[in-house]
C-alpha positions as CSV (number, residue, x, y, z in Angstrom):
1,X,6.0,20.9,5.0
2,X,5.0,18.2,7.4
3,X,4.8,14.9,5.5
4,X,3.6,11.6,6.9
5,X,4.1,8.4,5.0
6,X,2.0,5.3,5.8
7,X,4.0,2.1,5.5
8,X,3.3,-1.5,6.2
9,X,5.1,-4.7,7.1
10,X,3.8,-7.5,4.9
11,X,4.6,-11.2,4.6
12,X,7.0,-12.2,1.9
13,X,4.5,-13.2,-0.9
14,X,6.4,-16.4,-1.6
15,X,5.7,-17.6,2.0
16,X,2.1,-16.5,2.6
17,X,0.2,-18.6,5.1
18,X,-3.3,-18.4,6.6
19,X,-4.6,-19.2,10.0
20,X,-7.3,-21.8,9.3
21,X,-9.3,-20.6,12.4
22,X,-9.3,-16.9,12.0
23,X,-8.6,-16.7,8.2
24,X,-6.1,-14.0,8.9
25,X,-2.4,-14.0,7.8
26,X,0.0,-16.0,9.9
27,X,3.1,-13.9,10.5
28,X,4.9,-16.3,12.8
29,X,7.7,-18.1,11.1
30,X,7.2,-16.1,7.8
31,X,9.7,-13.6,6.6
32,X,8.3,-10.1,6.6
33,X,9.3,-7.2,4.3
34,X,8.4,-3.5,3.8
35,X,5.5,-3.4,1.4
36,X,7.1,-2.8,-2.0
37,X,4.7,-0.1,-3.1
38,X,5.5,1.9,0.1
39,X,9.1,2.3,-1.1
40,X,7.8,4.5,-3.8
41,X,5.8,6.5,-1.3
42,X,8.9,7.0,0.8
43,X,10.8,8.2,-2.3
44,X,8.1,10.6,-3.3
45,X,8.0,12.1,0.3
46,X,11.8,12.5,0.4
47,X,11.9,14.2,-3.0
48,X,9.2,16.7,-1.9
49,X,11.1,17.4,1.4
50,X,14.2,18.2,-0.8
51,X,12.2,20.6,-2.8
52,X,10.3,22.6,-0.1
53,X,11.9,21.6,3.1
54,X,10.1,20.2,6.2
55,X,10.0,16.8,7.8
56,X,9.0,13.2,6.8
57,X,7.5,10.9,9.4
58,X,6.8,7.2,8.8
59,X,3.8,5.6,10.5
60,X,2.9,2.0,10.6
61,X,0.4,-0.3,12.3
62,X,1.4,-3.9,13.2
63,X,2.8,-6.3,15.7
64,X,5.9,-5.3,17.7
65,X,8.3,-6.7,15.0
66,X,6.9,-4.1,12.6
67,X,9.3,-1.7,14.1
68,X,11.7,-3.1,11.6
69,X,10.0,-1.3,8.8
70,X,10.1,2.0,10.7
71,X,13.8,1.5,11.2
72,X,14.2,0.7,7.5
73,X,12.4,4.0,6.6
74,X,14.8,5.8,8.9
75,X,17.6,4.2,6.9
76,X,16.2,5.7,3.7
77,X,16.2,9.2,5.2
78,X,12.9,9.6,7.1
79,X,13.2,12.0,10.1
80,X,10.9,10.2,12.6
81,X,8.7,7.2,12.9
82,X,5.7,6.0,14.9
83,X,4.4,2.4,15.4
84,X,0.8,1.7,16.3
85,X,1.0,-1.7,18.0
86,X,-1.7,-3.3,20.2
87,X,-3.3,-6.7,20.4
88,X,-6.6,-4.8,19.9
89,X,-5.5,-4.0,16.3
90,X,-5.2,-7.7,15.3
91,X,-7.5,-8.7,12.4
92,X,-8.3,-5.1,11.4
93,X,-9.9,-4.7,7.9
94,X,-9.4,-1.6,6.0
95,X,-12.2,0.2,7.9
96,X,-10.6,-0.5,11.3
97,X,-7.1,0.1,9.9
98,X,-8.0,3.6,8.7
99,X,-9.6,4.3,12.2
100,X,-6.3,3.5,13.8
101,X,-4.1,5.3,11.3
102,X,-6.2,8.5,11.4
103,X,-5.9,8.5,15.2
104,X,-2.2,8.0,14.9
105,X,-1.8,10.9,12.5
106,X,-3.8,13.1,14.9
107,X,-1.5,11.9,17.6
108,X,1.4,13.3,15.6
109,X,-0.4,16.6,15.3
110,X,-1.7,16.2,11.8
111,X,0.1,16.6,8.5
112,X,0.3,18.9,5.5
113,X,0.5,15.9,3.2
114,X,0.0,12.1,3.7
115,X,1.6,9.8,1.2
116,X,0.7,6.1,0.7
117,X,1.7,3.4,-1.7
118,X,-1.1,2.5,-4.0
119,X,-1.8,-0.8,-2.2
120,X,-0.4,-3.5,0.0
121,X,0.7,-6.7,-1.6
122,X,-1.0,-8.8,1.2
123,X,-4.5,-7.4,0.7
124,X,-4.4,-5.6,-2.7
125,X,-7.5,-3.6,-1.8
126,X,-6.0,-0.1,-2.5
127,X,-8.6,1.2,0.0
128,X,-6.5,2.4,2.9
129,X,-5.2,5.6,1.3
130,X,-8.6,6.9,0.1
131,X,-10.3,5.6,3.3
132,X,-7.8,7.5,5.4
133,X,-8.4,10.7,3.5
134,X,-12.1,10.3,4.1
135,X,-11.5,9.7,7.8
136,X,-9.5,12.9,8.1
137,X,-11.7,15.0,5.8
138,X,-8.9,15.6,3.3
139,X,-8.9,15.9,-0.5
140,X,-7.0,13.1,-2.1
141,X,-5.6,11.9,-5.5
142,X,-5.0,8.2,-6.0
143,X,-2.5,6.6,-8.4
144,X,-0.1,9.5,-8.7
145,X,2.6,8.8,-11.3
146,X,4.4,12.2,-11.4
147,X,4.9,15.4,-9.4
148,X,4.7,18.4,-11.6
149,X,4.7,21.1,-8.9
150,X,5.3,21.0,-5.2
151,X,4.3,24.1,-3.1
152,X,3.5,24.7,0.5
153,X,-0.2,25.0,-0.1
154,X,-0.8,22.7,-3.1
155,X,0.6,20.0,-5.4
156,X,0.1,19.5,-9.2
157,X,0.3,15.9,-10.0
158,X,-0.3,13.4,-12.8
159,X,-2.9,10.8,-12.0
160,X,-2.5,7.5,-13.8
161,X,-5.5,6.4,-15.8
162,X,-6.3,3.4,-18.1
163,X,-5.9,5.6,-21.2
164,X,-3.2,8.0,-20.1
165,X,-3.1,10.4,-17.2
166,X,-4.9,13.4,-15.7
167,X,-3.2,16.6,-14.4
168,X,-4.7,17.4,-11.0
169,X,-4.2,20.3,-8.6
170,X,-4.5,19.1,-5.0
171,X,-4.9,21.7,-2.3
172,X,-3.1,21.0,1.0
173,X,-3.5,19.5,3.5
174,X,-4.3,16.4,1.4
175,X,-3.4,12.8,0.6
176,X,-1.9,11.0,-2.3
177,X,-1.3,7.4,-3.2
178,X,1.5,6.8,-5.6
179,X,2.5,4.2,-8.2
180,X,5.9,2.9,-9.2
181,X,6.2,5.4,-12.0
182,X,6.7,8.2,-9.4
183,X,10.4,7.3,-9.3
184,X,12.9,4.6,-8.5
185,X,13.5,4.4,-4.7
186,X,17.0,5.5,-3.6
187,X,19.2,3.1,-1.7
188,X,19.5,3.7,2.1
189,X,22.5,5.7,3.0
190,X,25.3,4.7,5.3
191,X,24.4,7.6,7.6
192,X,20.8,6.5,7.5
193,X,21.6,2.9,8.4
194,X,23.7,4.0,11.3
195,X,20.9,6.2,12.6
196,X,18.3,3.5,12.1
197,X,20.4,1.0,14.1
198,X,20.2,3.3,17.2
199,X,16.7,4.7,16.6
200,X,14.2,3.9,19.4
201,X,10.8,3.5,17.7
202,X,8.0,5.2,19.6
203,X,5.1,2.8,20.1
204,X,1.5,3.7,21.0
205,X,-1.5,1.5,21.6
206,X,-5.3,1.9,21.2
207,X,-5.7,3.5,24.6
208,X,-2.9,6.0,23.9
209,X,-4.9,7.0,20.8
210,X,-8.2,7.3,22.6
211,X,-9.6,4.3,20.8
212,X,-11.9,1.8,22.4
213,X,-11.3,-1.9,21.7
214,X,-14.6,-2.3,19.8
215,X,-13.4,0.4,17.3
216,X,-10.5,-1.6,15.9
217,X,-9.3,-5.1,15.2
218,X,-11.9,-7.8,14.4
219,X,-14.4,-6.2,16.6
220,X,-14.2,-2.9,14.7
221,X,-14.2,-4.5,11.2
222,X,-17.2,-4.6,9.0
223,X,-15.7,-7.3,6.7
224,X,-14.1,-10.6,7.6
225,X,-12.6,-13.4,5.5
226,X,-15.0,-16.3,5.6
227,X,-13.1,-18.7,3.3
228,X,-9.8,-18.7,1.5
229,X,-9.2,-21.2,-1.3
230,X,-7.3,-21.7,-4.6
231,X,-9.7,-21.4,-7.5
232,X,-10.2,-24.5,-9.6
233,X,-8.8,-24.5,-13.1
234,X,-11.9,-25.0,-15.2
235,X,-10.4,-24.6,-18.7
236,X,-9.9,-27.4,-21.1
237,X,-7.0,-27.7,-23.6
238,X,-6.2,-29.8,-26.6
239,X,-3.1,-30.0,-28.7
240,X,-3.6,-29.9,-32.4
241,X,-0.9,-32.0,-34.0
242,X,0.3,-32.1,-37.6
243,X,2.2,-29.9,-40.0
244,X,2.0,-26.2,-39.1
245,X,-0.2,-25.3,-42.1
246,X,-2.8,-28.0,-41.4
247,X,-2.8,-27.4,-37.7
248,X,-3.2,-23.6,-38.2
249,X,-6.1,-24.1,-40.7
250,X,-7.9,-26.5,-38.3
251,X,-7.4,-24.0,-35.4
252,X,-9.0,-21.3,-37.5
253,X,-11.9,-23.5,-38.4
254,X,-12.6,-24.4,-34.8
255,X,-12.4,-20.8,-33.7
256,X,-14.9,-19.8,-36.4
257,X,-17.2,-22.7,-35.5
258,X,-17.1,-21.7,-31.8
259,X,-17.8,-18.0,-32.8
260,X,-14.6,-16.9,-31.1
261,X,-13.6,-15.2,-34.3
262,X,-15.6,-14.2,-37.4
263,X,-14.1,-14.0,-40.9
264,X,-15.2,-11.2,-43.2
265,X,-16.5,-12.0,-46.7
């Protein structure tokens, strides 16, 4: 089975900064990490390779320093990697991102299965996985929490829902996005780390993928961030003082008066 895992380098959420001019994330001077949800995607892909054989390739789109996450994936046991890096990709929204990733996967010769984390912590849209499946014309299942059956031509998975889970059969080729319940990521191996240190990450740009500049980046994006701001705290609070019995009784009276709660007769 040929498995491709989409991964992303994201800013450390404790150090997020925004460019006041472009309203895009500023990466200079900010520590970057492998998107935490993508670790679960890597783990799922490696487990499936162990069951049915094949290869796992990690693909990412980002600036040149994003090769670090490809090397990190190699350390976990991924066979190969590919970085899509070009100034033309800067500022891509999810539409433009899936354009580039779809072209990158075609550049790899396609895949039997594409695995993505459920979302990236810097955007939290959860759109790239399903959008990529649509771009490639593949069936997809989002929010996969467990793998029940892995075969060359299909998967049987559990899809997380608000009230439980669904059991879904996915014909291959296809795409899944996974949640943390899929399984705890393994630590990178010493052998993997040594290979990652020497690994030369292949890098391709927009022209290599047959993409015109207007198809990707800000030019190819249908959405742009107009304004970023911290929401104002509009709530009011009041401390009811006094003995617990009296304070509790007053709280109930106020809640009843405000119709927050209703007491039965």
